[in-house]
C-alpha positions, -999 to 999 in steps of 0.1 A, spaced: 0 0 0 11 35 -8 0 65 13 1 100 -2 -4 134 15 -21 158 -9 -25 196 -5 -24 228 -25 -27 266 -25 -8 272 7 2 308 -4 31 312 20 41 349 22 6 362 16 0 393 37 -35 406 28 -53 426 41 -23 449 46 -37 463 79 -30 429 95 -5 417 69 20 400 94 -8 382 112 -21 368 79 15 358 69 17 339 102 -18 323 96 -6 308 63 25 294 79 6 279 108 -17 261 83 13 248 64 28 235 96 -4 217 105 -5 201 70 31 188 75 23 175 110 -7 156 96 14 140 70 40 130 96 12 115 119 -2 96 89 33 83 80 29 91 43 52 77 16 47 107 -7 36 143 -6 19 161 -36 15 198 -36 -6 211 -65 7 246 -69 8 280 -53 32 270 -25 41 307 -22 26 342 -27 56 354 -47 46 391 -48 47 396 -10 69 367 1 101 373 21 134 353 22 123 339 56 92 324 39 112 302 16 134 292 45 103 283 65 90 260 37 124 244 32 126 237 69 91 222 71 98 198 42 131 189 58 112 182 91 89 158 72 120 140 58 137 139 92 107 122 108 97 99 80 130 90 63 148 99 31 126 75 10 97 100 11 93 121 -21 77 154 -25 61 163 -59 52 200 -65 39 218 -96 42 256 -101 10 276 -96 4 312 -109 14 327 -75 47 308 -75 60 329 -104 68 323 -141 87 295 -159 119 317 -158 113 333 -124 100 304 -103 98 308 -65 99 270 -62 136 272 -72 142 288 -38 135 256 -20 154 233 -44 188 219 -34 211 195 -53 212 173 -22 174 173 -17 168 144 -40 133 139 -24 120 173 -39 107 172 -75 92 201 -95 68 186 -119 54 200 -152 80 225 -164 94 201 -189 59 193 -201 54 230 -209 86 229 -229 71 201 -251 91 173 -235 77 140 -222 80 141 -184 70 114 -159 80 98 -126 76 61 -121 70 51 -85 59 21 -64 24 16 -78 18 48 -97 33 69 -125 30 107 -122 31 135 -147 18 171 -148 17 205 -164 28 237 -146 6 268 -146 1 288 -178 -23 318 -182 -38 303 -213 -42 267 -202 -67 255 -228 -44 264 -257 -12 251 -241 -29 219 -229 -38 210 -265 -2 214 -276 12 191 -249 -18 166 -246 -1 139 -268 31 141 -247 10 136 -215 -7 106 -231 27 92 -241 41 97 -206 12 76 -190 7 50 -218 40 32 -214 37 26 -177 23 -6 -162 15 10 -129 -21 6 -118 -25 43 -109 -17 70 -134 -16 105 -119 -19 139 -136 -12 171 -118 -26 205 -130 -29 240 -116 -59 251 -136 -97 256 -135 -115 226 -148 -149 233 -164 -172 204 -155 -155 196 -122 -150 230 -104 -179 251 -95 -167 282 -113 -182 317 -110 -195 335 -140 -171 356 -160 -140 334 -161 -128 336 -197 -130 304 -218 -92 303 -224 -85 303 -186 -102 269 -180 -98 234 -194 -129 214 -202 -133 182 -183 -137 165 -217 -101 174 -226 -90 153 -196 -109 122 -205 -91 94 -225 -56 106 -215 -49 74 -197 -49 92 -163 -72 76 -137 -63 101 -109 -63 138 -117 -52 161 -89 -59 198 -93 -48 231 -77 -59 267 -84 -95 264 -72 -97 270 -34 -128 249 -27 -121 212 -20 -139 187 -41 -135 150 -50 -156 130 -74 -154 99 -95 -165 100 -131 -165 65 -147 -130 52 -138 -114 86 -132 -110 103 -99 -109 142 -99 -94 155 -66 -91 192 -57 -77 196 -22 -85 233 -20 -66 259 0 -52 254 35 -61 289 48 -85 317 38 -69 332 7 -95 360 8 -122 367 33 -149 354 10 -138 318 12 -156 293 33 -144 265 57 -133 239 60 -97 240 48 -74 210 50 -55 182 33 -62 148 19 -47 114 27 -48 92 -3 -42 55 0 -35 35 -31 -38 -3 -28 -61 -26 -47 -86 2 -42 -81 39 -35 -92 54 -2 -95 92 5 -97 109 39 -100 147 44 -82 161 74 -92 195 88 -68 224 94 -78 247 121 -76 284 111 -57 308 132 -86 333 131 -124 331 129 -136 348 97 -172 357 96 -193 374 69 -223 397 77 -246 407 49 -269 437 52 -293 441 22 -321 465 18 -336 442 -8 -344 469 -33 -360 493 -9 -344 527 -1 -330 530 34 -311 556 54 -278 552 72 -295 547 106 -313 515 93 -281 500 80 -263 508 113 -290 492 134 -291 460 113 -253 458 113 -250 462 151 -276 434 156 -257 410 134 -224 421 147 -234 412 183 -243 376 173 -210 374 154 -190 385 185 -207 359 207 -196 331 183 -160 344 181 -157 347 219 -172 313 224 -144 298 203 -118 317 223 -101 332 192 -97 365 175 -120 373 146 -119 390 112 -153 403 101 -163 410 65 -194 433 63 -212 433 30 -236 462 23 -261 458 -6 -292 477 -17 -302 514 -20 -294 543 3 -306 579 2 -274 593 17 -237 592 11 -227 556 12 -191 564 21 -202 585 51 -221 554 62 -190 533 59 -171 557 82 -199 556 108 -199 518 107 -161 517 113 -165 539 143 -193 517 158 -179 483 151 -141 484 149 -135 490 186 -143 455 198 -112 437 212 -122 403 198 -120 417 163 -85 423 147 -99 435 114 -132 448 100 -135 448 62 -165 466 47 -175 457 12 -197 486 1 -219 476 -28 -246 501 -20 -261 523 -47 -269 559 -39 -304 569 -51 -290 602 -65 -262 584 -85 -278 554 -102 -262 547 -136 -255 518 -158 -221 503 -156 -202 495 -188 -185 461 -188 -147 463 -190 -129 440 -214 -100 422 -196 -66 420 -212 -70 383 -219 -104 389 -236 -89 417 -257 -60 395 -269 -83 367 -278 -105 390 -299 -74 406 -315 -58 373 -326 -88 352 -333 -88 359 -370 -54 341 -372 -71 307 -366 -70 284 -336 -34 272 -340 -19 307 -346 -41 321 -317 -26 295 -293 9 303 -305 3 340 -301 -11 337 -266 18 314 -256 43 339 -271 27 368 -250 31 346 -219 68 342 -228 72 379 -234 56 388 -201 79 364 -183 110 378 -200 99 414 -192 96 404 -155 130 387 -155 151 408 -180 133 441 -185 154 473 -181 149 488 -146 149 523 -162 126 518 -192 109 485 -185 118 474 -220 137 444 -233 172 446 -247 176 444 -285 188 408 -285 158 396 -264 134 417 -285 148 404 -318 139 368 -311 103 377 -302 99 399 -333 111 369 -354 84 347 -337 57 373 -343 66 374 -380 63 336 -382 29 336 -365 15 365 -386 28 348 -418 46 379 -429 71 372 -457 105 389 -453 
């Protein structure tokens, strides 16, 4: 029997909201430590992390040292035969500026970054006791990139005689994840694309809500995040213990959050109200919220959502609510999400086209294959700008720019 500890989206280094940034940084670390301790208690043979180990934009050097030490602790307790497989998520950086490289070490043979070679068009796999594993690291245009590497993934899995064939992805999967409206089509992979690959266990990061389901002979497993990435997420957070024997067995293990996060919704339900009404309703709900937090003997973070119509200045109401509610010692942070509409300022909002949608519209006339190449090239350019752009101008050097110009000419079919 093989036992695997599975987790994802740990976001070490995240420090949002800024007002309590260091407390939130500590909360993500405590969740990570709990995950490692669970894996030690369960005596796992392998660990899989499905992306977003770090929050690269706000992480500090001490955050990478922390993760390295936690993984080393696991090895010290369980032995050097344990292996850790990790794929790069969008918050871990780019292919050429990858935060996962901070925790690599030539002597740490147990640590494997999966999926980068796949993105390069190479066949990549790891053959283990009773499973073979492959994956694809994060790309901002997964549907196009996946189609270009799909055959290599099939090839990686096809030649193995292992009973379990594992695919790791950090992407939204349409048909498995419960996705909100508005996610562009190119940012998600259809579940149909993952069928008939030869994988019978598909483990996914990127979506923070845990879910596991079996469709025919394929298991789709999303472990979710280990801590509240934003204040809108819901409990529980945790990790999975996956046992692979003659039959697979899954157990979810809770991670206890450092803080209690509560949401209060005040909605005038389409009727016009004054600030006094909103304050009265908020105080009533806030009192119930405080009782719950104090009963659990923890500190709380409260998210107050205001909806409906108001006949006064909605920002003045926000200031009054901060004065009334933010003084309680049990609350370390109050976040007000002000969605109110002022009666005197009702207007239609014009939808804004995202960068990704604009690029898709711009390059669609080139055809599907050229569109995929163009979007992948843009991803490469963005990565190169981040890594090698001039600090003064933000532009690329002539040598770097020249190779991209050449690729654009090929994609656009321009004859020299």
